[in-house]
Structures are given as C-alpha cells and as structure tokens.
C-alpha positions in Angstrom: -16.4 -9.3 37.8 -19.4 -7.8 37.5 -20.3 -4.7 38.5 -23.5 -3.2 39.6 -24.1 0.9 40.0 -25.5 2.3 43.3 -26.9 5.4 44.5 -28.6 5.9 48.1 -31.0 8.7 46.5 -30.3 10.8 49.0 -31.7 14.3 50.1 -29.1 16.4 51.3 -31.4 19.5 50.8 -31.5 21.0 54.1 -29.0 23.3 56.2 -26.6 21.8 57.4 -26.6 23.9 60.8 -29.9 22.8 61.4 -29.0 19.4 61.7 -26.2 19.9 64.3 -29.1 20.3 66.7 -30.0 16.8 66.9 -28.3 13.8 68.4 -28.6 12.1 64.5 -30.0 12.7 61.3 -31.5 9.2 61.7 -35.0 8.6 63.9 -34.7 11.8 65.6 -34.1 14.8 62.8 -37.5 16.2 62.3 -38.9 15.7 58.8 -40.2 19.3 58.5 -37.0 19.7 57.0 -38.1 17.7 54.1 -39.7 19.1 50.9 -41.6 16.9 48.3 -41.0 19.5 45.4 -37.2 19.3 45.6 -37.5 15.3 46.3 -39.4 15.3 43.1 -36.6 16.8 41.2 -34.0 14.7 42.8 -35.6 11.7 42.0 -36.1 12.4 38.2 -32.3 12.8 38.3 -31.6 9.7 40.0 -33.7 7.7 37.8 -31.9 9.0 34.9 -28.3 8.3 36.0 -29.6 4.9 37.0 -31.0 4.0 33.8 -27.6 5.8 32.1 -25.9 2.3 33.6 -27.6 0.5 31.0 -26.0 2.3 28.0 -22.5 2.0 29.8 -22.8 -1.7 29.7 -22.8 -1.9 33.9 -24.5 -5.4 34.5 -27.3 -4.4 37.4 -28.0 -1.5 39.3 -28.9 -1.9 43.0 -31.3 0.1 44.8 -31.7 0.1 49.1 -34.5 1.6 51.1 -34.3 3.1 54.6 -36.2 5.3 56.8 -36.7 8.1 59.0 -33.6 9.1 57.3 -32.5 11.7 54.8 -29.6 9.5 53.5 -32.2 7.6 51.2 -35.5 8.5 50.3 -35.9 5.0 49.4 -38.8 3.8 51.6 -39.6 0.7 49.1 -37.2 -0.8 47.2 -39.8 -2.5 45.4 -41.2 0.5 44.2 -37.9 2.0 42.7 -37.4 -1.4 41.0 -40.7 -1.1 39.1 -39.7 1.9 37.9 -36.0 0.7 36.7 -37.6 -2.4 35.3 -39.9 -0.6 32.9 -37.1 2.1 31.4 -34.3 -0.7 31.1 -34.5 -3.7 29.1 -31.4 -5.7 30.1 -30.0 -4.4 33.4 -30.3 -6.6 36.3 -32.2 -5.0 39.3 -30.6 -6.0 42.4 -32.7 -5.3 45.5 -30.7 -4.9 48.7 -33.0 -5.2 49.6 -36.3 -6.0 52.0 -36.3 -5.4 55.3 -37.9 -8.5 55.8 -37.5 -8.3 59.8 -39.7 -5.0 59.5 -42.7 -6.8 57.3 -45.9 -8.0 58.8 -46.5 -9.8 55.2 -44.0 -11.5 54.2 -46.6 -13.0 51.4 -47.0 -9.5 50.1 -43.0 -9.2 49.5 -43.0 -12.5 47.8 -45.7 -11.6 45.5 -43.8 -8.2 45.2 -40.7 -9.5 44.2 -42.1 -11.8 41.9 -44.1 -9.4 40.4 -41.1 -7.9 39.5 -39.7 -10.4 38.5 -42.6 -11.3 36.0 -42.8 -7.3 34.6 -38.7 -7.4 34.0 -38.5 -10.7 32.6 -36.6 -12.7 35.1 -33.8 -9.4 36.0 -34.6 -9.7 39.5 -31.9 -10.4 42.2 -33.5 -10.4 45.2 -31.9 -9.2 48.5 -32.8 -9.6 51.6 -31.7 -7.3 54.8 -32.2 -7.0 58.5 -31.6 -3.3 58.2 -29.4 -1.0 60.4 -30.2 -0.2 63.9 -32.5 3.0 62.5 -35.0 0.5 60.6 -35.3 -1.1 64.7 -36.5 1.8 65.9 -38.3 2.9 62.8 -40.1 -0.4 62.1 -41.5 -0.9 65.9 -40.2 -4.2 66.6 -37.7 -5.6 69.7 -34.4 -5.5 68.7 -34.0 -9.3 69.8 -36.4 -10.3 67.5 -34.3 -9.3 64.3 -32.5 -12.0 63.4 -35.4 -14.7 64.1 -38.5 -12.6 62.2 -35.6 -12.4 59.4 -35.0 -16.2 59.0 -38.7 -16.9 59.5 -39.9 -14.2 57.0 -37.2 -15.6 54.5 -37.9 -19.4 55.0 -41.6 -18.5 54.2 -40.8 -16.0 51.0 -38.9 -19.1 49.4 -41.6 -21.3 50.3 -43.9 -19.0 48.7 -41.9 -19.1 45.0 -41.2 -22.9 45.2 -44.3 -24.8 46.6 -47.3 -24.8 44.6 -50.4 -23.7 46.8 -52.1 -23.7 48.5 -50.7 -24.5 52.3 -50.7 -23.5 55.8 -48.0 -21.8 57.4 -47.9 -22.1 61.5 -44.5 -20.1 62.8 -43.1 -18.5 65.7 -43.8 -14.7 64.4 -45.8 -15.2 60.8 -49.3 -17.6 60.9 -50.8 -17.7 57.7 -54.6 -20.4 57.4 -53.4 -20.1 53.6 -50.5 -20.1 51.6 -51.8 -19.4 47.6 -49.7 -16.3 45.9 -51.2 -16.4 42.3 -47.7 -14.2 41.5 -44.5 -16.4 40.9 -40.9 -15.6 39.8 -40.0 -16.2 36.5 -36.5 -17.4 37.6 -36.4 -21.2 38.5 -36.6 -22.4 41.5 -36.3 -18.0 42.6 -34.7 -15.3 41.7 -31.3 -15.3 43.2 -30.8 -14.3 46.6 -28.1 -12.1 47.8 -27.7 -11.1 51.6 -25.2 -8.5 52.9 -23.2 -7.6 55.8 -20.7 -5.7 57.8 -19.7 -7.5 61.2 -22.0 -10.5 61.6 -21.0 -13.8 61.6 -23.9 -15.4 62.0 -25.2 -13.6 58.6 -22.0 -14.6 56.9 -23.4 -18.6 57.9 -26.4 -17.9 56.9 -25.3 -16.9 53.6 -23.0 -19.7 52.9 -25.2 -22.5 54.5 -28.0 -21.8 51.2 -25.2 -20.6 48.7 -26.4 -17.2 48.6 -24.2 -14.3 47.5 -22.6 -12.3 50.4 -21.9 -8.9 50.2 -19.8 -7.1 51.9 -21.0 -3.1 53.0 -18.4 -0.5 54.3 -16.6 -3.2 56.4 -12.9 -2.8 56.9 -11.0 -4.9 54.4 -9.6 -7.6 57.3 -13.0 -7.9 58.7 -14.5 -8.9 55.2 -11.5 -11.3 54.4 -12.6 -12.9 57.6 -16.0 -13.4 56.7 -15.4 -14.4 53.9 -12.9 -17.1 54.8 -15.9 -17.7 57.4 -18.3 -18.4 54.6 -15.5 -20.4 52.6 -15.4 -22.7 56.0 -18.8 -23.1 56.5 -19.1 -24.0 52.9 -16.8 -26.8 53.2 -18.7 -28.4 55.9 -21.8 -28.0 53.4 -19.8 -29.8 51.1 -19.4 -27.1 48.2 -16.5 -25.0 47.2 -17.9 -21.4 46.5 -17.1 -19.5 43.8 -16.3 -15.6 43.2 -19.7 -15.3 42.3 -20.8 -16.0 46.0 -19.0 -13.2 47.2 -19.3 -8.9 46.8 -18.2 -6.0 47.9 -19.3 -2.8 47.9 -16.9 0.6 47.5 -17.6 4.3 47.4 -15.8 5.3 43.8 -15.1 8.2 42.1 -13.3 8.0 38.4 -12.2 11.9 37.6 -10.4 12.8 34.1 -7.7 14.0 37.0 -6.9 13.1 40.2 -8.0 16.6 41.4 -11.2 16.4 40.1 -11.6 12.9 41.5 -10.6 13.6 45.1 -12.7 17.0 44.9 -16.1 14.8 44.3 -15.3 12.0 45.9 -15.5 14.4 49.0 -18.8 14.0 49.0 -18.6 10.5 50.3 -17.8 11.6 53.5 -21.8 12.7 54.0 -22.4 8.9 54.4 -19.6 8.1 56.4 -19.8 10.7 59.3 -23.2 12.6 59.4 -25.8 10.3 58.4 -24.1 7.5 61.0 -23.7 9.8 64.0 -26.0 9.3 66.7 -26.1 8.6 70.7 -25.3 5.1 72.1 -29.0 4.1 72.6 -29.6 4.9 69.0 -27.1 3.3 67.5 -26.5 0.0 69.3 -30.1 -0.8 70.4 -29.8 -3.9 73.0 -30.4 -7.3 71.7 -29.4 -6.0 67.7 -25.9 -7.6 67.8 -24.6 -10.9 68.9 -21.9 -11.0 71.0 -19.6 -12.3 68.1 -21.2 -9.3 66.0 -19.9 -6.7 68.6 -16.4 -8.5 68.7 -16.5 -8.2 65.1 -17.4 -4.5 64.8 -14.7 -3.6 67.8 -12.0 -4.7 65.3 -12.7 -1.5 63.7 -9.8 1.0 64.4 -11.9 3.9 64.2 -15.9 3.9 63.7 -16.2 5.2 60.1 -17.7 8.6 61.5 -14.2 9.4 63.0 -11.9 8.6 60.0 -10.4 11.4 58.1 -10.6 11.8 54.3 -7.1 10.3 54.1 -8.0 7.3 56.3 -11.5 6.2 54.6 -9.3 6.3 51.2 -6.8 4.0 53.0 -8.9 2.0 54.4 -10.5 1.6 50.9 -14.0 2.5 52.3 -13.6 5.6 49.1 -11.6 4.8 46.0 -10.7 8.1 44.3 -8.4 8.8 41.5 -8.0 8.6 37.6 -9.1 5.6 35.3 -5.5 4.1 36.0 -5.6 4.6 39.9 -8.7 2.9 40.5 -8.1 0.5 38.6 -4.8 -0.2 40.4 -7.0 -0.1 43.7 -9.7 -2.4 42.5 -7.3 -5.1 41.6 -5.6 -4.7 45.2 -9.6 -5.4 46.6 -10.2 -8.3 43.8 -6.8 -9.7 44.9 -7.4 -9.8 48.5 -10.8 -10.4 48.6 -11.3 -12.6 45.7 -15.2 -11.2 45.0 -16.9 -11.8 41.3 -19.1 -8.7 42.2 -18.5 -5.1 42.7 -21.0 -2.3 44.1 -19.7 0.8 42.4 -21.0 3.2 45.0 -21.1 6.4 42.5 -23.2 9.1 43.9 -23.7 10.8 47.3 -24.5 13.9 49.1 -24.7 16.7 47.1 -22.5 15.7 44.3 -24.3 17.2 41.6 -25.7 15.4 38.4 -23.5 16.2 36.2 -20.4 15.1 38.2 -22.3 11.5 38.8 -23.1 11.3 35.2 -19.3 11.3 34.3 -18.5 9.5 37.4 -20.4 6.5 35.4 -19.3 7.4 31.8 -15.5 7.1 32.7 -16.1 3.9 35.2 -17.8 2.6 32.4 -15.6 3.4 29.4 -12.0 3.0 31.2 -12.5 0.9 34.2 -15.3 -1.7 33.3 -13.7 -3.3 30.4 -10.5 -4.1 32.8 -12.0 -5.1 35.6 -14.4 -7.4 33.3 -11.7 -9.8 32.7 -10.8 -10.2 36.4 
C-alpha cells in the first residue's frame, strides 16, 4: 500500500468565540479575521512538514484547495504543488485537486498541470474535484451545472494533454476557436487522474469508466465499501478487473509514543469534523448539487460528522489514533474491509503544533509505514 501525507494548511488563528457569532465558518465568516503575517508563518511550517515526508519515505504528499474558509489557506493547488516540486526530488505530488467546475478556462488548467509535471520530472498525480458546497457559492456557478461542467472540463483537459493542436472545441459550457497548448506533460498519455468522493455513486461511476483511482474522503466505512463495490460493478461492465491501485482512502491519523499523547493530539481533528463543517441547510446543500442517489447515500450516515463525539469518530474510523501497534491494527482492519491500495494520511489539523505534527510524521514513517507497505 502506498502512503501520501496530507494537511489542509488550516488557519485556526482566530477567537473561537467570534466564530460562533456566524452560521458557518465557510462563506459567511468575515475575512477580517485573517492576518497575513500569521498566515506567512503557518505556510512556512506546513511546507516544512510536507517536505519532511520525503526524508521519512512517504510515497507522496497530497495538496488541496478550498475557498471562503479558514479550514484551508490553499487557494490554488497548483501554486502549492509548484513550491513542493522544487523542494523535493522523489515525492509524488497529488493534486486533489483542481476544482474544475469553477474554472472558466480549462485549457489554462491543462497548461498549469502540464507545467508542474515538467518541473517535477513527471511526479504529478492530477486529481479533479467537483468541490464541496462552499465552492459552489464561492465560484458563483449554478449547482445544477456542477457535474456537467466537471465532465466537459475534464474531457477538454485530457484532449489538450493527449491530442496535438491546434484543434477547435465547441461544447455546452466551453468554446475555443483554437486549443494549442505549448506546454504538455512529461507523463504519457497524461498524468494519472484521481477522483475523490464521499457519497455520489455518479462520481464512482465516472472514475470506474475511465479506470481512474477513486478515493473516499471522510465517508463511513460501510458507505465506502458500497461505493467501491459499485466501482467494481461498473469496471466489470467495462471488461476489466480493478486492482487495489484503483482505490484510496483518507483517514485522520495521529501516531504517538503513548496512547495518551496520540489521543490528546488527535482531538485537533474534531475542528475539521465539527466547526468547519457546520452550516445552515441553504448553504450546506445548494439545490441541485447532489443527485437523488447522492442524497440517499448521504442519508445512510448514522450521524453527521459534526454531531459525532470524539469516541464515535474513532469508532467509525474517521479518526485513527494510538501507538504504532494500535494504529497498524486499525489500518489493517480498513485494508481488509476495503481493499484499497492507497492511504491518504491526514496528519495535521487545527492548532496542532509543529513539533507534534513532525513527531506524527516521524513515527508513522518509522514504525507504521514499513508494515503497511507490505500489504
């Protein structure tokens, strides 16, 4: 199994009492609570933590982006990836990813990812994402257009990577008289494409029909298992048998020298599960963003993440914490249940300190990764 380190590059430098005055930390929490000087310091430490993963033998680092929220300071996954590409030599850089429905210029996205692949010497994994509900508001697009735009944007980007230009593109959402990007990727026919999901069967189907890697983000284990099985069923229709390499799973994880240390630090992940996810329904579920099947899959959750206790989050495998042996045992259960070949190690969140994050990376790299690599 391959392991990728992940942090959302959070900004939890505000007064929590102030945040409670607003319906949500996303979209409506004023940016007057952002301090660029504090953010500068945070960026330096987060980049140091990600680069350290190369020394500890991680297969890669994952970077993402979000908008109108303190949960992530990354507003351009490609900028962060460019920094990491120059500061590392061997790590795969997983873009998870470009919010392609929000882009008005897919060719520019194709050029940027190709440029990253060239700079890194072919180390880019290009994740394409629809974006969470907050991005629908931040991107100012109709929720009902999200999936259509995602698919068309994807098709145009892949064509720009793989077919010589110039060519013309006349789609529903995008039109180009000339598509002829000078910058094309090192990897042929194009960088690997990954797609994340948490509830929509349509996303699993999209990935399966193209043999892309499908990664479950913060979905219950039973829901994830069903989505993986749905992927396998679609793969059968397409006459191929998916391997573990077609599946990934994200887990919030802290490895401590003692269980007490691990439990203390892992509680920082609650901020991601609760405060940064709370919102009134009109913000949380823009009409048309989810299909009927996606809504039904979401309703299978026993409780929303924001309503689960710390112990419930651990019981439901959203958070894994403990000594190396305890973490290995829990990850073994997930591997046996889901059969994934990629683990996204979500290793830092909220106000977890730099030293604590580095210890987590070190202990996972030294004590856990050699074991899970053999699975």
